[in-house]
C-alpha atoms as one frame of an Amber mdcrd trajectory, in Angstrom:
protein
  94.321 -38.304  -5.998  90.912 -36.938  -6.713  87.535 -37.918  -4.585  84.166
 -38.231  -4.296  81.713 -36.788  -1.874  78.231 -36.589  -0.635  79.443 -33.093
  -2.529  80.629 -34.426  -5.374  83.494 -34.600  -7.209  86.740 -33.161  -5.841
  89.512 -32.236  -7.375  92.453 -32.205  -4.642  96.196 -30.317  -4.345  98.992
 -31.287  -5.501 101.474 -31.789  -2.546 104.712 -34.222  -2.994 103.911 -35.870
  -6.111 100.600 -36.252  -4.813  96.906 -35.532  -4.707  95.597 -34.687  -1.657
  91.937 -32.793  -0.528  92.475 -30.147   2.442  92.460 -31.129   5.880  89.621
 -28.762   6.710  87.343 -30.502   3.973  86.178 -27.236   2.211  85.351 -26.947
  -1.270  85.091 -24.564  -3.915  82.346 -25.181  -6.676  83.624 -24.674 -10.294
  81.198 -23.368 -12.783  80.877 -24.421 -16.692  80.895 -20.922 -18.131  78.853
 -22.184 -21.379  75.595 -22.818 -19.021  76.206 -21.330 -15.755  75.993 -24.789
 -13.883  78.304 -25.890 -11.346  80.060 -29.106 -12.833  82.850 -30.085 -10.563
  84.702 -28.998  -6.627  88.225 -28.064  -6.141  89.561 -28.488  -3.014  90.305
 -25.315  -0.886  94.009 -25.378   0.817  94.433 -23.776   4.108  97.427 -23.363
   6.314  98.375 -26.449   6.709  98.441 -27.663   2.878 100.752 -24.677   2.359
 102.817 -25.247   5.255 103.156 -29.242   3.569 103.814 -27.774   0.136 106.152
 -25.177   1.095 108.384 -27.543   3.561 108.381 -30.231   0.478 109.823 -27.486
  -2.151 112.347 -26.379   0.930 113.244 -29.627   1.123 113.516 -30.954  -2.173
 115.998 -28.037  -2.527 117.834 -28.647   0.804 117.901 -32.596   1.591 116.549
 -33.646  -1.889 117.428 -34.739  -5.119 115.631 -31.086  -7.075 118.504 -29.568
  -5.566 121.578 -31.453  -6.844 120.537 -32.027  -9.902 122.609 -30.711 -12.893
 121.028 -28.319 -15.483 121.335 -30.608 -17.915 118.937 -33.210 -16.386 116.426
 -30.418 -15.731 116.501 -29.665 -18.769 115.778 -33.252 -20.055 112.810 -33.646
 -17.721 111.477 -30.019 -18.538 112.008 -32.022 -22.210 109.756 -35.151 -21.404
 106.976 -32.821 -19.545 106.545 -30.913 -22.681 106.079 -34.294 -24.597 103.883
 -35.706 -21.926 101.493 -32.437 -22.633 101.751 -32.829 -26.293 100.958 -36.527
 -26.129  97.605 -35.802 -23.788  97.119 -32.797 -25.627  92.807 -33.521 -26.320
  92.308 -34.054 -22.654  93.889 -31.150 -21.672  92.249 -29.040 -24.289  89.082
 -30.750 -23.361  89.436 -29.497 -19.594  90.845 -26.273 -20.499  87.760 -25.590
 -22.813  85.108 -26.726 -19.927  86.989 -24.750 -17.329  87.422 -21.513 -19.145
  84.568 -21.789 -22.173  86.586 -20.733 -24.437  86.221 -22.313 -28.127  88.043
 -25.526 -28.857  90.645 -24.327 -31.101  91.725 -21.629 -28.553  92.063 -24.072
 -26.011  93.940 -25.885 -28.264  96.088 -23.566 -29.196  96.796 -23.065 -24.980
  97.951 -26.450 -25.082 100.006 -26.208 -27.412 101.679 -23.065 -26.241 102.255
 -24.926 -22.510 104.035 -27.554 -24.268 106.476 -25.213 -26.018 107.279 -23.407
 -23.041 108.771 -26.269 -21.446 110.450 -27.105 -24.626 111.955 -23.543 -24.813
 113.265 -24.042 -21.224 114.408 -27.472 -21.496 117.160 -26.099 -24.264 117.898
 -22.949 -21.983 118.055 -24.904 -18.410 121.813 -25.469 -19.081 122.634 -22.056
 -20.861 122.581 -19.401 -18.155 126.032 -18.830 -17.755 128.137 -16.847 -15.151
 131.144 -14.932 -16.335 134.305 -13.755 -15.051 135.635 -10.077 -14.298 138.550
  -8.252 -14.223 139.541  -7.042 -10.710 142.682  -6.442  -8.398 145.909  -8.499
  -9.005 146.020 -11.445  -6.910 142.242 -12.044  -7.410 139.923 -14.500  -9.247
 136.299 -13.557  -9.571 133.512 -15.196 -10.756 129.692 -14.640 -11.290 127.015
 -17.570 -11.352 123.275 -18.154 -11.402 121.408 -19.626  -8.663 117.856 -20.138
  -7.887 116.044 -18.021  -5.775 114.983 -20.916  -3.305 111.063 -21.476  -3.084
 108.877 -19.587  -5.449 105.082 -18.660  -5.373 103.402 -18.183  -8.470 100.090
 -16.719  -8.439  98.594 -17.143 -11.652  94.871 -16.236 -13.243  92.084 -17.882
 -14.456  92.050 -16.817 -18.365  95.094 -18.721 -19.612  95.653 -21.498 -16.893
  97.739 -23.859 -18.829  99.650 -21.018 -20.663 100.374 -19.300 -17.616 101.582
 -22.345 -16.244 104.010 -23.434 -18.592 104.724 -19.179 -18.804 105.541 -19.478
 -14.862 106.362 -23.156 -14.116 108.855 -23.485 -17.105 111.474 -20.723 -16.323
 111.187 -21.514 -13.058 111.924 -24.858 -12.735 114.938 -24.500 -15.277 116.955
 -22.086 -13.103 116.608 -24.759 -10.372 113.849 -23.430  -8.147 111.003 -25.551
  -5.999 107.703 -24.284  -7.135 104.305 -23.687  -5.313 101.762 -23.032  -7.892
  98.399 -21.359  -6.711  96.345 -21.328 -10.227  92.607 -19.531  -9.808  90.023
 -21.161  -7.953  87.466 -20.097 -11.276  90.156 -22.438 -13.907  92.942 -24.725
 -12.858  91.778 -28.201 -13.648  94.055 -28.354 -16.752  96.814 -26.930 -14.378
  96.194 -30.233 -11.947  96.247 -32.116 -14.855  99.570 -31.031 -16.167 101.055
 -31.238 -12.333 100.325 -35.061 -12.272 102.044 -35.534 -15.256 104.976 -33.809
 -13.870 105.330 -36.494 -11.635 104.568 -39.325 -14.212 107.957 -38.225 -16.066
 109.863 -38.336 -13.140 110.034 -34.503 -11.588 111.162 -35.224  -7.695 108.536
 -34.691  -4.697 108.562 -31.199  -3.859 110.012 -29.929  -6.924 106.251 -28.786
  -7.930 102.918 -28.194  -6.082 100.098 -26.963  -6.905  97.299 -25.415  -4.350
  93.574 -25.321  -5.600  91.488 -22.458  -3.495  90.199 -19.060  -3.291  92.605
 -16.140  -3.632  91.378 -14.441  -0.228  92.524 -17.767   1.459  95.158 -19.642
  -0.006  96.159 -16.615  -2.229  96.751 -14.806   0.767  98.151 -17.959   2.853
 100.810 -18.635   0.348 102.175 -15.051  -0.359 102.528 -14.074   3.196 104.324
 -17.779   4.269 107.481 -16.813   6.148 109.533 -19.251   3.670 108.826 -18.234
   0.741 111.622 -16.529  -1.456 110.273 -14.963  -4.139 106.734 -14.404  -5.700
 105.735 -14.234  -9.176 102.268 -13.008  -9.784  99.633 -11.911 -12.835  96.625
 -10.634 -12.176  94.791  -6.996 -11.577  96.734  -3.704 -10.020  94.409  -3.962
  -6.427  95.644  -7.882  -5.777  99.297  -6.811  -7.101  99.622  -4.154  -4.522
  98.753  -6.605  -1.863 101.485  -8.799  -3.405 103.617  -6.582  -3.261 103.314
  -5.592  -0.044 103.735  -9.257   0.987 106.875  -9.306  -0.217 108.252  -6.455
   1.080 107.106  -7.113   4.476 110.011 -10.299   3.976 112.128  -8.135   1.967
 112.051 -10.748  -1.034 111.611 -10.121  -4.626 108.525 -10.183  -6.802 107.375
 -10.203 -10.636 103.990  -8.446 -11.180 101.831  -8.546 -14.671  99.105  -6.392
 -13.757  97.031  -5.925 -16.949  96.704  -3.022 -19.632  94.951  -0.768 -21.773
  97.130  -1.272 -24.798  96.640   1.232 -27.641  96.441   0.386 -31.413  97.938
   3.305 -33.564  96.160   2.845 -37.234  97.382   5.525 -39.522  95.582   5.846
 -43.106  98.418   4.092 -45.112  98.310   0.821 -43.177  97.435  -2.457 -44.507
  94.184  -2.861 -43.650  94.386  -6.364 -44.447  96.809  -6.944 -41.638  95.620
  -4.460 -39.279  91.840  -5.077 -39.022  91.869  -8.830 -38.388  94.733  -8.317
 -36.112  92.849  -5.723 -33.999  89.667  -7.680 -34.318  91.548 -10.670 -32.768
  93.208  -8.886 -30.293  90.087  -7.970 -28.218  87.751 -10.996 -28.464  90.174
 -13.624 -28.217  89.274 -15.024 -24.702  86.326 -13.325 -24.914  88.857 -10.434
 -24.243  89.950 -11.474 -21.118  93.467 -10.881 -22.016  95.612  -8.713 -20.212
  97.703  -8.093 -23.666  94.473  -7.080 -25.405  94.064  -4.128 -27.363  91.534
  -2.315 -26.384  91.994   1.164 -27.392  92.294   1.562 -31.326  93.727   5.378
 -32.006  92.841   6.156 -35.753  94.107   8.903 -37.919  91.093  11.498 -37.863
  91.245  12.244 -41.648  90.890   8.332 -42.485  88.579   8.041 -39.379  85.585
   6.732 -41.593  87.215   3.921 -43.851  89.514   2.647 -41.066  86.556   2.383
 -38.547  84.511   1.132 -41.166  86.520  -1.842 -41.914  86.623  -2.900 -38.255
  82.921  -2.057 -37.803  82.288  -4.511 -40.823  84.824  -7.305 -39.269  82.967
  -6.794 -35.751  79.643  -7.208 -37.261  80.339 -10.637 -38.206  81.703 -11.835
 -34.523  79.845 -14.751 -33.104  79.897 -16.246 -29.463  78.947 -19.620 -28.747
  80.078 -22.787 -26.733  83.220 -24.420 -26.590  81.803 -26.989 -29.350  80.897
 -24.251 -31.400  84.322 -23.378 -31.919  83.239 -19.687 -33.142  84.928 -16.656
 -32.719  84.838 -16.157 -29.018  83.315 -17.972 -25.946  81.253 -16.811 -22.516
  83.142 -15.182 -19.815  84.407 -16.607 -17.214  81.948 -16.003 -14.307  78.497
 -13.810 -13.466  80.634 -11.096 -11.708  82.838 -10.362 -14.794  79.711 -10.330
 -17.075  78.203  -7.883 -14.724  81.440  -5.813 -14.969  81.502  -5.856 -18.790
  77.468  -4.828 -18.851  78.616  -2.190 -16.462  81.022  -0.387 -18.826  78.152
  -1.051 -21.704  75.536   0.589 -19.659  77.851   3.259 -18.949  78.798   3.877
 -22.427  75.201   3.916 -23.355  74.567   6.873 -20.338  77.214   8.520 -21.813
  76.008   8.801 -24.931  78.941   6.938 -27.016  77.459   5.426 -30.164  77.717
   1.556 -30.268  79.598   1.154 -33.914  78.923  -2.541 -34.538  77.824  -5.572
 -32.045  78.752  -9.140 -32.791  76.326 -11.538 -32.161  75.448 -14.805 -29.806
  74.164 -17.986 -31.360  70.895 -18.564 -31.001  71.211 -22.263 -29.432  73.427
 -21.545 -26.335  72.338 -22.678 -22.887  70.589 -20.241 -21.221  72.355 -19.748
 -18.084  75.554 -19.430 -20.705  77.932 -16.329 -19.640  77.622 -14.912 -22.710
  78.496 -11.228 -23.747  77.952  -9.774 -27.731  81.345  -7.779 -29.031  80.905
  -4.199 -29.044  82.658  -1.414 -31.066  82.365   2.153 -29.586  83.512   5.456
 -30.845  84.724   8.232 -31.299  85.488   7.962 -27.061  86.841  10.946 -25.448
  90.360   9.919 -24.056  89.205  10.872 -20.736  85.609   8.952 -20.524  86.076
   5.389 -18.703  85.599   3.114 -21.469  88.897   4.713 -22.832  90.800   3.984
 -19.275  89.614   1.487 -17.305  90.851  -2.044 -18.773  87.524  -3.893 -19.206
  88.400  -7.305 -19.910  85.813  -8.302 -22.144  85.384  -8.135 -26.032  84.646
  -3.942 -25.994  86.632  -2.075 -28.075  87.065   1.466 -28.286  87.997   4.110
 -31.155  89.467   7.410 -30.771  90.677   9.823 -33.353  94.079  11.911 -33.471
  95.043  14.511 -35.919  98.818  13.585 -36.059 101.716  11.590 -35.183 102.481
  13.887 -31.643  98.816  13.613 -30.654  98.819   9.610 -31.337 101.983   9.432
 -29.122 100.061  11.450 -26.508  96.642   9.304 -26.490  98.866   6.027 -26.201
 101.390   7.359 -23.502  98.024   8.894 -21.676  96.778   6.102 -19.491  98.137
   4.356 -15.867  99.286   1.101 -18.135 101.625   0.165 -20.268 101.751  -3.293
 -21.484 101.759  -3.073 -24.961 101.303  -1.051 -28.275 100.578  -2.112 -31.738
 101.790   0.876 -34.497  99.898   0.225 -37.885 101.693   2.300 -40.615 103.850
   2.011 -43.777 106.279   4.589 -43.233 109.161   2.585 -41.516 110.990   5.991
 -39.880 107.357   7.082 -38.109 106.625   3.133 -36.954 109.955   3.186 -35.401
 109.563   6.679 -33.824 106.592   6.046 -31.801 107.857   2.252 -30.773 110.829
   3.825 -29.117 108.701   6.400 -27.271 105.663   4.778 -26.310 105.977   3.849
 -22.650 104.916   0.119 -22.911 107.228  -3.270 -22.478 106.249  -4.628 -26.009
 105.595  -2.225 -28.878 104.428  -4.545 -32.429 105.204  -2.688 -35.984 102.407
  -3.855 -38.451 101.490  -6.944 -36.040 100.175  -7.723 -32.700 100.662 -10.127
 -30.362 101.994 -12.740 -32.664 102.530 -16.262 -32.074 102.512 -16.191 -28.385
 105.631 -14.685 -28.177 107.235 -17.177 -26.027 110.703 -16.377 -27.174 110.076
 -12.435 -26.297 110.389 -10.591 -22.800 106.993  -9.781 -21.792 105.821  -7.146
 -18.877 104.935  -3.719 -18.480 105.532  -0.271 -17.070 103.574   1.855 -14.717
 100.327   0.219 -13.167 101.314  -2.770 -15.695 103.866  -4.035 -13.201 107.307
  -4.575 -12.822 109.861  -7.596 -14.175 110.062  -9.654 -17.100 108.436 -13.004
 -18.175 109.026 -15.157 -21.296 112.289 -15.432 -22.899 115.844 -15.647 -21.392
 114.719 -12.680 -19.063 112.390 -14.758 -16.932 115.130 -16.897 -16.295 117.263
 -14.031 -15.029 114.462 -12.468 -12.933 113.633 -16.183 -11.269 117.324 -16.351
 -10.681 120.027 -14.245  -8.151 123.370 -13.897  -8.910 126.293 -14.587  -6.268
 129.600 -13.060  -6.804 132.442 -15.476  -5.735 135.861 -13.590  -4.668 138.902
 -15.618  -4.620 142.368 -14.058  -3.454 145.459 -16.772  -4.706 148.189 -14.607
  -3.782
């Protein structure tokens, strides 16, 4: 349950299929990014709540209904949760917009995607098959997939509903007990979907949600002695700490740590496809997207024409409140706005030309955390703007001479999450796609349709392991080999 105290409305943790508040009484204020005001509070889970959630998950696996449930029954529960999310989509989208500040249609699309994750993995739950292995005479050998056990999922604030589906659906599908630590900035849709899971029949302990700050609740959960696996999406710095915590107990982890993803734009590209995708790829969710295409590598011989088309589109962009439903909303918190502004201030000091800038609607609240989209270029590949993840609506353009230089620039990054190649030369597109060091490569498209079925993850500093598609179920399960001597 959620409670009301002298400090305001408090959203509790979800443990054992019920809402509880932290024994400590500690809370975290939640800011509406559209006006900068505190509109609610979440409980901050401490050691007692983390212990209770992990113990409930262990009991559900070892003693309860969840550990004995056939895979097809898990699939049916996932399907019912997908249907419940769809039935409550208006409420969930409103929570998502209020929590994150994103435009109404983007929040609605995120809820649709969350439901789709549960629908996809509902159908896949009973299709993770083992195999038989030819071996010595007199032996029968088979493998089977089984869950890791109790899995911690630490998810970020930029797409809370989508990240809930992306992490939780495959983890539950393979039979793990799941403990989710959502970001303190945005977790209301996650808590509501957890409540829906209880309503549709998930056994107590199969799913828990622990709100609180990363330095408190997140650290306690990732370091817990009875967690069997950790999945984390967030910054490289925190990802390193998560990996150290996993290594101390010799357990596995999946890390998705962001990117500095390039578009490679050749002169023969279809700009009617390329420009909208490039622009949307950096302003969607106010640029607060790990897979944002934040570098555009542009063929020098066609630089003015190609960049002019992008600049024209940039100039039409508008930021506003969720209900205005414009191109982008505010960034998530004051610290994030300050981060984006520091990059822009540094670009100005470095003498980088501002090629185009969007606008902020004139009637937004004074305290709103809005940032106007900006297009900079040409940018030196060694400049911080071309190398660091801004995590805001800031795009830089970098010229290249030929295919070889384009490949060099695309790979000249410590990140490797996505890349887009825009050309009508099929051979050139495939050559580049096979040599770019990134987890996903798009040809004449970018991050199409959410890609629920498509394995997703990075290389280098973007992390390791794969989410989405059937690959996620492989990451979130382990192989057991059974060898029988039969004579």
